[in-house]
C-alpha positions in Angstrom: 5.3 -14.7 49.3 5.9 -15.6 45.6 9.2 -16.8 44.4 10.8 -15.2 41.3 9.9 -18.3 39.3 6.3 -18.1 40.3 6.1 -14.5 39.4 7.6 -15.1 36.0 5.2 -18.0 35.4 2.2 -15.9 36.5 3.4 -13.0 34.3 3.7 -15.4 31.4 0.3 -16.9 32.0 -1.2 -13.4 32.2 0.5 -12.4 28.9 -0.9 -15.5 27.2 -4.4 -14.8 28.5 -4.2 -11.2 27.2 -2.9 -12.5 23.9 -5.7 -15.1 23.7 -8.3 -12.5 24.4 -6.8 -10.2 21.7 -6.8 -13.1 19.2 -10.4 -14.0 20.0 -11.5 -10.4 19.6 -9.7 -10.2 16.2 -11.3 -13.4 14.9 -14.8 -12.0 14.2 -13.2 -9.2 12.1 -11.2 -11.7 10.1 -14.4 -13.8 9.6 -16.4 -10.8 8.6 -13.7 -9.7 6.1 -13.5 -13.2 4.7 -17.2 -13.4 4.2 -17.4 -10.0 2.6 -14.6 -10.8 0.1 -16.2 -14.2 -0.7 -19.6 -12.4 -1.3 -17.9 -9.9 -3.6 -16.2 -12.7 -5.6 -19.5 -14.5 -5.9 -21.2 -11.3 -7.1 -18.5 -10.9 -9.7 -19.3 -14.3 -11.1 -23.0 -13.5 -11.2 -22.4 -10.1 -12.8 -20.1 -11.6 -15.4 -22.6 -14.4 -16.2 -25.4 -11.8 -16.7 -23.1 -10.0 -19.1 -22.8 -7.0 -16.7 -19.2 -5.9 -17.2 -19.7 -2.7 -15.2 -21.1 -4.8 -12.3 -18.2 -7.1 -12.5 -15.7 -4.2 -12.4 -17.5 -2.5 -9.5 -15.4 -4.9 -7.2 -12.3 -2.9 -8.2 -11.1 0.3 -6.8 -12.1 3.0 -9.2 -8.7 4.7 -9.0 -5.7 5.5 -11.1 -3.7 3.5 -8.5 -5.5 0.1 -9.1 -3.1 -2.4 -10.7 -4.0 -5.2 -13.1 -1.3 -7.6 -14.3 -1.8 -10.4 -16.8 0.1 -12.0 -19.7 3.2 -10.1 -19.0 1.4 -6.7 -19.1 0.8 -4.3 -16.3 -2.0 -1.8 -16.4 -2.3 1.0 -14.0 -5.6 2.6 -13.4 -9.3 1.6 -13.5 -9.9 3.2 -16.9 -7.1 1.3 -18.6 -8.3 -2.0 -17.0 -11.9 -1.4 -18.0 -10.8 -0.6 -21.6 -8.9 -3.9 -21.7 -11.9 -5.9 -20.5 -14.1 -4.0 -22.9 -11.9 -4.8 -25.9 -11.3 -8.4 -24.9 -14.8 -9.5 -23.9 -17.4 -6.9 -25.1 -16.1 -5.7 -28.4 -18.1 -6.5 -31.6 -18.4 -10.2 -32.1 -17.0 -11.1 -28.6 -18.9 -13.1 -26.0 -18.3 -12.8 -22.3 -19.1 -16.5 -21.7 -19.7 -18.1 -18.4 -17.2 -17.4 -15.6 -16.5 -19.8 -12.7 -14.1 -19.4 -9.7 -12.8 -22.5 -7.8 -10.3 -23.3 -5.1 -10.8 -20.0 -3.4 -8.4 -19.3 -0.6 -9.2 -16.1 1.3 -6.7 -14.8 3.9 -7.1 -11.7 5.9 -3.8 -9.8 6.1 -4.9 -7.3 8.7 -7.9 -5.2 9.6 -8.0 -3.5 6.2 -6.4 -6.0 3.8 -7.4 -9.4 2.4 -5.6 -11.7 0.0 -7.7 -13.9 -2.2 -6.5 -16.5 -4.7 -8.0 -19.2 -6.8 -8.6 -20.6 -10.2 -10.8 -19.0 -12.9 -12.4 -20.7 -15.9 -14.3 -19.1 -18.7 -16.6 -21.1 -21.0 -17.4 -19.4 -24.2 -20.1 -20.7 -26.7 -17.5 -21.3 -29.4 -16.0 -24.0 -27.2 -13.0 -22.0 -26.0 -12.3 -22.5 -22.4 -9.5 -20.2 -21.2 -8.6 -20.3 -17.5 -5.8 -19.9 -15.1 -4.9 -18.6 -11.6 -5.6 -15.3 -10.0 -4.4 -13.5 -6.9 -6.2 -10.3 -5.8 -5.6 -8.0 -2.9 -8.6 -6.3 -1.4 -8.4 -3.2 0.8 -11.1 -1.9 3.0 -11.8 1.6 1.7 -14.5 4.2 2.6 -16.6 2.8 -0.2 -16.2 -0.8 1.1 -13.9 -3.7 0.2 -12.3 -3.2 -3.2 -9.7 -5.0 -5.3 -6.6 -2.8 -5.5 -4.3 -5.3 -7.2 -5.1 -8.2 -9.5 -2.5 -10.6 -11.0 -4.2 -13.1 -13.3 -2.4 -15.8 -15.3 -3.6 -18.1 -18.1 -2.9 -21.8 -18.5 
């Protein structure tokens, strides 16, 4: 016959085993989300460097609810964000330059949300080199992983 102490220990061990199995089962999903988000960010850099603004923006949720914050300004909606990028980087006489991301830190927040942060650097032919930090939140939507919130700062 088991003593109460043995029963508690056995119950605790069983709970830890179940918890361990649950964590192990969740890990592949976290890894898949991390890899998917990393691939999207890498594609954004490639699209930007090809001069494909629409390709770059395809990583964002095409919704009036997407949020973009930078330089003390908040833009709500994909169209407003696209217009800002268009004016800033594609208007007459503007060059998109070469984009690079570094120091990426990608952290799954659950089965349908991922936080990514890092540093961005833009090299433009006129010698300008703006850069800064960014934090983006991805959500897993029916159309795939999309950025739903972007907070970008400049140095």
